[in-house]
C-alpha positions in Angstrom: 120.3 113.2 63.1 118.0 112.1 65.9 116.2 114.6 68.0 117.5 114.8 71.5 114.2 113.5 73.7 113.7 114.2 77.6 114.5 111.8 80.1 111.5 110.0 81.2 113.1 109.1 84.9 114.0 112.9 85.2 110.2 113.9 83.6 108.9 111.8 86.0 110.6 113.1 89.2 110.0 116.8 88.3 106.4 116.4 88.1 105.7 113.4 90.8 103.9 115.0 93.7 104.9 115.5 97.2 104.8 112.4 99.3 101.6 111.9 100.6 103.4 112.7 104.7 105.1 115.5 103.4 102.6 118.7 104.1 102.4 121.5 101.0 102.2 124.9 101.5 98.5 125.5 102.1 99.2 123.0 105.0 102.4 124.6 106.4 100.8 128.2 106.4 97.9 126.5 108.4 100.2 125.0 110.6 102.3 128.3 111.5 98.8 130.0 111.9 97.6 127.8 114.4 101.1 128.4 116.6 100.6 131.8 115.6 97.2 131.6 118.0 99.0 129.5 120.9 101.4 132.2 121.0 98.4 135.2 121.3 96.3 133.1 123.3 98.0 134.0 127.1 97.1 137.8 126.1 94.2 137.5 124.5 92.4 135.3 127.2 92.7 138.3 129.9 91.5 141.0 127.0 88.1 138.9 126.4 87.6 138.2 129.8 88.6 141.8 131.4 87.0 144.5 128.6 85.4 142.7 125.7 83.0 140.6 128.1 82.1 143.3 130.3 81.8 145.5 127.2 79.4 143.0 125.9 77.4 142.6 129.0 77.3 146.1 129.6 75.9 146.8 126.1 72.9 143.9 127.0 72.4 145.4 130.2 71.3 148.6 128.6 68.2 147.0 127.3 67.3 145.9 130.4 65.4 147.6 133.9 68.2 146.4 136.3 67.7 147.9 139.5 69.9 147.3 142.6 67.7 145.7 145.7 64.8 145.0 143.0 63.3 141.3 143.6 61.8 140.8 140.8 63.8 139.5 137.3 65.1 141.8 135.0 62.8 142.4 131.9 64.5 143.3 128.4 63.0 146.7 127.7 64.3 147.3 124.1 65.3 150.9 123.9 63.1 152.4 126.4 66.2 153.4 128.4 67.8 155.5 125.3 64.6 157.1 124.6 64.3 158.6 128.5 68.1 159.7 128.0 67.1 161.5 124.6 64.6 163.5 127.3 67.2 163.9 130.1 68.3 167.1 129.8 71.0 166.8 133.0 72.6 163.8 130.9 73.2 166.0 127.8 74.3 168.9 130.2 76.7 166.9 131.5 78.0 165.5 128.3 78.3 169.2 127.2 80.5 169.8 129.9 82.5 166.6 129.4 83.2 167.7 125.7 84.6 171.4 126.7 86.5 169.6 129.8 88.4 167.3 126.8 88.9 170.0 124.8 89.5 172.3 127.2 92.5 169.7 128.9 93.4 168.4 125.5 94.8 170.8 123.3 97.0 173.1 125.8 98.2 169.5 127.4 99.4 168.8 123.5 101.0 172.1 123.0 102.8 172.2 126.2 104.1 168.8 126.0 105.3 169.8 122.7 107.0 172.5 123.6 108.4 170.6 126.6 109.6 167.3 124.5 111.4 170.1 121.9 112.9 171.7 125.4 113.9 167.9 126.9 115.4 167.2 123.7 117.8 169.6 123.2 121.5 168.8 124.6 120.8 170.5 127.9 122.9 170.3 131.3 121.2 167.6 133.6 119.0 166.6 131.1 118.7 163.4 132.6 117.5 164.6 136.0 115.1 167.1 134.0 113.5 164.1 132.5 113.2 162.6 135.4 111.6 165.3 137.3 109.2 165.6 134.4 107.6 162.4 134.8 107.3 162.7 138.3 103.3 163.3 138.0 102.9 160.0 135.9 104.0 158.3 139.1 101.2 159.3 141.0 98.1 158.1 141.5 95.0 160.0 140.3 93.4 159.9 143.7 96.5 161.2 145.5 97.0 164.1 142.6 93.3 165.0 143.4 93.9 164.6 147.3 97.0 167.2 146.8 95.8 169.3 144.5 92.4 170.0 146.9 95.1 171.3 149.5 96.6 173.7 147.2 93.1 175.1 146.2 92.0 175.0 150.0 90.0 178.7 151.2 91.6 179.1 154.2 95.3 177.0 153.8 95.9 176.5 150.6 98.8 177.6 148.7 97.3 179.0 146.2 95.3 181.8 148.1 98.1 182.2 150.3 100.7 183.2 147.7 97.5 185.5 145.9 96.5 186.8 149.5 92.9 185.8 148.7 90.4 183.3 150.7 88.8 181.8 147.4 87.0 178.7 147.5 88.1 177.7 143.9 86.5 174.3 143.7 83.4 175.6 145.5 82.7 178.6 143.4 80.3 178.3 140.0 82.9 180.2 137.5 85.8 178.8 139.3 85.5 175.2 139.6 85.6 173.9 136.1 88.5 176.1 135.2 90.6 174.7 138.3 89.7 171.4 137.8 90.6 171.8 133.8 94.3 173.1 135.2 94.8 169.9 137.2 93.7 167.7 134.7 96.2 169.2 132.2 99.0 168.9 134.7 98.5 165.3 135.7 98.4 163.5 132.0 101.2 166.2 130.6 104.0 163.4 131.4 102.2 160.7 129.2 101.7 163.2 125.9 105.7 164.7 126.7 107.0 160.8 127.4 105.7 160.1 124.2 106.6 163.2 121.9 110.0 162.8 123.2 110.2 159.2 122.0 109.4 160.4 118.4 111.6 163.0 118.1 114.8 161.1 119.5 114.0 158.9 115.9 114.4 162.1 113.8 117.7 162.0 111.8 120.0 164.9 113.3 121.3 164.6 109.9 118.3 166.3 108.6 118.5 168.9 110.7 122.2 169.9 110.0 121.3 169.7 106.3 118.9 172.4 106.9 120.3 174.3 108.8 123.4 174.5 106.4 120.8 175.8 103.8 119.9 178.6 106.2 116.7 177.6 107.6 115.8 179.0 110.9 114.6 177.1 113.9 110.8 177.1 113.2 111.6 176.1 109.8 113.6 173.1 110.6 110.4 172.6 113.0 107.8 172.7 109.8 109.9 171.2 107.5 111.7 168.1 109.2 110.6 168.0 113.0 106.9 167.9 112.5 106.7 165.8 109.2 108.5 162.9 111.3 106.6 163.1 114.2 103.3 163.7 112.7 101.9 160.4 113.3 102.8 160.1 116.8 101.1 163.4 117.4 97.9 162.3 115.9 98.1 159.1 117.8 98.8 160.5 121.2 96.0 163.3 120.7 93.2 160.6 120.2 94.4 158.8 123.0 94.4 161.9 125.2 91.1 162.5 123.8 89.8 159.4 125.0 91.4 159.6 128.3 90.0 163.2 129.2 86.4 161.9 128.3 86.8 159.2 130.4 88.3 160.9 133.4 86.4 160.1 136.4 88.5 159.5 139.8 90.2 162.9 139.6 87.6 165.2 138.8 85.4 162.7 141.8 88.1 163.6 144.4 88.3 167.3 143.4 84.8 168.1 143.4 82.6 165.1 143.4 80.5 166.8 140.2 79.8 169.9 142.1 79.1 172.5 142.7 75.8 172.4 141.4 76.6 169.7 139.0 79.3 172.2 137.1 82.0 169.6 137.0 79.8 166.8 136.8 81.4 164.7 133.9 79.2 161.7 131.9 81.3 159.2 134.1 80.2 161.0 137.0 76.6 160.8 136.4 76.7 157.7 135.5 78.4 156.6 138.5 75.8 158.2 140.2 72.8 156.7 138.8 74.3 153.2 138.7 76.0 153.5 142.4 73.8 156.3 144.1 70.3 155.7 142.7 70.7 152.0 141.7 69.9 152.5 138.1 72.1 150.1 136.6 70.2 149.7 133.1 69.7 153.2 132.6 73.4 154.0 133.9 74.8 151.4 131.4 72.5 152.8 128.2 74.6 156.3 129.4 77.8 154.5 129.0 76.5 153.1 125.7 75.8 156.4 124.1 79.0 158.2 125.2 81.1 155.3 123.7 79.0 155.4 120.3 79.3 159.4 120.4 83.2 159.5 121.3 83.6 156.8 118.9 81.8 158.9 115.8 84.1 162.3 117.3 87.3 160.1 116.8 86.4 158.8 113.8 85.6 162.3 112.0 88.9 163.5 113.5 91.3 160.9 112.2 90.1 160.5 108.7 90.2 164.5 108.6 94.3 164.2 109.5 94.9 161.1 107.7 93.2 163.2 104.6 95.3 165.9 105.3 98.7 163.6 105.4 97.5 162.5 102.1 96.8 166.1 100.4 100.2 167.0 102.3 
């Protein structure tokens, strides 16, 4: 019996390399990667020009003695601006005020936004109108919000004093200026957090709530077991973004108090603005911005790592 042998032609066909003109798998991936870069490029160029470029320029400026109206060339001075910042008690006091402001605004803002999102998620009458009214502050520029609330806090003709029957200068008093500004900050950014949490709530399957209710779970237990685990990633992201927005606040506080009275509401961004555009110390102001970005990044990294570790343990 003669053993069967493989067909040489078929064997040669199976092992033959692809034609030289045909692209291989590696070449195909490279070509698709190039096409992807061409698609991303229109969005990447504005980011590089308007965000990354100014950021790198600001970091470089922090190591110079750049000043307004100076006729001599700008000199590279290394870490001298940062050494001066370490001894600047006014800057660190403004940084402390900025952290107090950010926490005092972000925490109540998140809690109120969560409650409002849960309320607007219910099957209420005229729910569409309530949702539309809830985002009205979001549609108003911060300058307009600041002017409006200055009228509310006006010591003589303000709505608040007219209601309380007093003539208190809420924005001009050392004891009430920062709390008054915090209230405005909570009100101004509340819609952004609310809309984000509301979008997360809309993705929670209703069947899970119905199954938990059939098992006898109350509203609080359903929130802890069903709602919160589903919206926790969104809550983590929006709380971090809210903290960043509040630390970098400028226009709202500038219109309300300009940093006064006595520097009681002088946030770090206001301090850097004054150093740059009132006193002309561009290099020193850029160093303030670098320190602010670095410290906020570290705080956010610690916050995110702690929350993600808590999620893994859960």
